[in-house]
N, C-alpha and C positions, 0 to 999 in steps of 0.2 A: 316100330310104331310110327316113325317119321314117314315111311312109305304109305302106311294106312291113312295117316292124317292128310298127306298130300293127295291121295286118291279121293277121300271124302270131300276135302275142301274144293278140289277142282270140279268134282261133279256138282256139288251144291251151288257153287258160285256160277257155273255155267247155266244151271237150271234156273236160278234166281234171275240171272241176267236175261234169259229168254222170256220168262214170265213178265218181268218188268218192262221189257221192250213191247211186248204184246199189250199190256195194260196202257202204257203211255201212248201207243199208236191209237188205241181205241179212244182215249180221252182227248187226244189231239184232234181226232176226227169230230168228236162231239162239240168241242169248243169252236172248231172252225165252222161247223154248220151253224152254231149259234151266232157267229159274227157275220155270216153272209148277208143277213138282212140289213146290216149297218153299212155295207160297202156302197160307196157313192154318196153317203150322207155326211153331215157335219160341215163345220166351217171351212175345212181344208180338203174336202172330198176324200173320204176314207177309201183308200185303194186296197186292192186285193193283196198286194205285197205287204202292206201295213197290217192287214188282218192276220196274215201268216206270221209276221214278226211278233205281233201281240200274243197270239196263241202260243208261239214258241217260248215266250217269256213265262208262260203259265206252267211249263213242263216241270221246273224244279219244285213247285208247290205240289203238283200231283205226285211227283216222285217221293216227296216227304210223306204224303198221306198213304201211298200205296206200298212203300218198301216193306213194312212189317207183314202185310198180306202176301206180297211176292215172296218174302223169305219163308213164310209158312208153306205156301203151295210148292215152291221149288224144293224145299227140304223134304216135304211129304213125298213128292214124286221120286226123289233120289232114294229115300229110305225104302219106299215101297218097291221100287224097281230092283234095288239090291236084294230085298227079301224074296221077290218073285223069281229072280234068276239064281237064287241060292248063294249069291256072292257074299251076302252078309253072314250066312252060316259059316263060310270059309274064314271070314274076318274074325268071327267069334272064336273059332278053333285056333286062330293065330294069336289070340291074346286080347282081343277087343272085348273086354267085359262091359257090363252095363254102366258102371260108374266111369270107366275110362271113355266109353262112347259119349256119356253125358258131358264129361269135361271137354272132350273134343268139340262137341257141338256148341257148348257154351262159349268156348274161345272164338269159334266162328261167329256166334251170335254177338259177341262183344265187338267184333269188327263191323258188323252191320249196324250195331247200336251207335258207334262213333260216327259212321257214315250218315246215319239218319239225323243225329244231333247236328252235325256240320251242315247238312242240307237244310234243316228247318231253322237253324239259328243264323246262318250266314248267307248261303246262296239263295234260298227261297225268298227271304225278305228283300234282298237286293234286286232279284229278278222281278218281284211283284212291284217294287217301287219304280223300277224302270218301265214296266208295263203300264202302271198308272200314269206316269209322266207322258208316255206315248199317247195314251188315250186323252190326256189333258190337252196336249198340243192339237189334237184333232177336234175335240169337243169344246176346248177353251177353258176347262176347269176340272178340278177334282172335288167331288161333293158326295155326301152320304145322306140319303133320305130327302125329305122335302124341306127340312129346316136346318140342315147342316149339323155342325157339332156344337155342343154346349160345354163350357168349362167354367170353373168357379175358383175364385181367389179371395183370400182375406188380407186386407191391408189396414194396419192400425185399428181404427174404430169402425171401418166400413168394410162391407163385403161386395164383391163384384161377380155378377153372372154374365158371362161373355158368350155370344153366339157368333160363330163364323160359318157363313153359308158355304164357302168353297175356297179352294186354293187355286191360283193360276199356275201355269207351267213355269213361270219365272220365280215362284216362291212367295208371291204376295197374296194377300187375303181379299176376298170379295164379300161385300154386304156384311159388315161387322156391326154388331149392336152390343153396347156395354150398359148393363143395368146396375146402378150403384144404390146400395141400401145402407142405412145406419145400423147401430147396434140393436135397435128395437125391431129391425126388419122393415122399416118404412122406406119407401122408394124416395131417393134423394135426387137422382138425375138419370137421364137416358141419353146416351151418345150414339149417334148413327153415322156410318160412313160407307160409301159404296166401294172404297178401296183403302187398304191399309198395308203397311209393310213393317217388317221386323228391323230392329237396329242392333248393333253390337253392344250398346250401353244398357241393355236391360229395359227396353221400352218399345212401344209401338208408335208409329206415326200414322195418324188417320188423316187422309186427304179429304178436303172439303167436308169436314165433319159438322154435324148439326147437334148441338148439345142443348138439352132441355132440362132446366133446374126446377125442382119443386120445393117451395118454401112455405112453411106453416107458422113460423114464429116472427114474421116481419111486422113492422108497425102498421102496415096497411092490411094485415090479415094474410090469409093464404094467397099465394100467387104463383104463376108459372112464367118463367123467363126462357126464351129461346134465342140462341145466338149461333151464328155461323163462324166457324174457325177454319181458315185455309189449311193449316197444318197443326193438328192437335197431337201433342206428345202425351202418351199415357204410360206412366211407369208401371211395369209388371214383371213378374218372374215367369210368366207363361212363355215358353220358348217356341221356336218354330217346330222343333221335334215333337213337343206336346200337342200342338195343333195337328200335325201330320198324323200322330198316333190316334187322336180323337176322330179323325176323318177316315182312317183305314180300319179294317176289321182287325180285332185283336189277334186272330190266328195268323195274320200276316206280319206280325211284329217279331222282333228278336226278343230273347229272354231279358236282356239288359233293359231294352226300351220298355218292356212291360213292367218290370219291377220299379223303374224310375217313374213311370206314369202312375203306378199304384201308390207310391210314396206321395206324389203330388195330390192324388185324390184324397188320401187319408189326412194329409196336412190341412186340407180345406173342407173336411167334414163331408165328403161325398162317398157314395156307395161304390165300393171297388170289387164286389163279389165276382162279377163276371170276368174281370181282368185277372183277379187272383186265381180263379179256376183255370183260365187259359195259361197263365204263367206256370202253374204247377203241372198242367198237362204238357207243356213244353219240356218240363223236366222228366216226367215219367214216360211220355210216349215213346222216345227212342228205346227205352228198356224193354218195350214189348217185343222187340226183335229176339231178345234172349228167351222170352216166354214162348215165342213161336217155335224156335228150334227144339225146345224141350217138349212142346206139344207134338212135334213131328216125330220124335224118337221112337215112341211105341209102335209106329207103323212098320218099323224094321223087324219087329218081332211077331208080326201077323203072318198067317199062312195064306197065300194067294192061289187062286185058280188062274188058269190061263185067261187073260183079258180082264181079270178082276181089279186091276190097278186103277182103271178109269173111275170106278165108283168111289174109291178112296180119295183120289185127287179131287173129284167133285165135292166130296165131303170136306176136304180142306178148303175149297173155295167158299163153301157155306160157313165154315168156322171163321174164316177171315172176314167175311161180310158181317157176320154176327158181332165180331169184336169191334169192327168199325162203327156199326150202329149203336152198340152198347156204349161205346166211348162218347158218342154224341148225345145219347139219351141221358147218361149220367151228368153230362155238362148242363143240360137244360134243367133236369130235376134238381141238381145241386144249387143252381142259381135261384130257382123258385123256392126251394125249401131252406135256403141259406145254410147248407151243410158246410162243414169244414172244407175249404178249398183243396187242401192237400189230399184229404180222404176222397173227395169227389173225383179228383184226377187219377188217384191211384187205384180206385175200386175195380175198374175193368181189368187192369193188369193183375191185381191180386186174385180176382175170381178165376181168370184163365190160368194163373200160376197154380192155384189149387187144383184145377181140372187137369192140367198137364202133369203135375206131380202125382195126382191120384192115378191117372192112366199109366204113368211110368211105373208106379209101385205095383199096380195090379197086373199089367201085361208083362212087364219086364222082370220084376223081382219075384213075384209070387208064381208066375206061370213059366 
């Protein structure tokens, strides 16, 4: 059995590697074409070599997204080819029964699962962060949307809504606005600053800040006071990591960063549905590699004509694309319908697990 496992592992790994390189080359080309219009623009003249570097840093994210699909296509190709050449029939007569074949592929799927998890939780976030910093040096900032990121914090009797428009390459904030309200929800003050920085003592330093106070209980009646403060210190528990998380897409964060940010949102009464779905997707998505190898096993028990393997490989491509689309669709629907985050993230994998086990039971065990 060790020889059989070595044969299957070698063939599947080689096929998955070939498919992965093909997909990555295709996405690298698409990303590079998208970056070409930006060459020569920006504050520091975006060069062709910098565009290539930026696109290269996007490869780990693409690898994380494509690895389950590549596992499915590569495993289908190997299983179908072994069946077409009657090699799998010889392996079956040598003692490779259905359950032993299933265990063999599940062990291989576990290896790809660990690789996908490491890619999505460590390498891809670090590479994306480096790519964003590279873009920031060229464009002068990191920003999301037209208004930047919004955060909320409760302190004593007051609540603060904070807007950070962008981050600079050196880690400082641009165009910060802090809206302070009392326990009744009435606006107390607004503080604006074109530049702010983080400190190690749990506070922000707002440079050349303009603070506007709104008072309704003074002896002279309601009044508005505006004051200029060269260096305004604002105590807060909002860290640089939280601001970075708010400015980046949730699928580019690590699992730990996501759960920390979710805790912060819940502690301040903010909606965290989108981030919870993405956090659970980070947990369940690598397990889809094991689902894919099980889905590919029934192809070894089909009877092929000469040249018929191509249609089955194409079917594997369609199945992989449908899984990727279903994974995204369930994320959007779960966010709109406020489904349980863990169920929303796990549903695509559960659906394809039922399909793969059904195909395994019908084609392998009954036939």
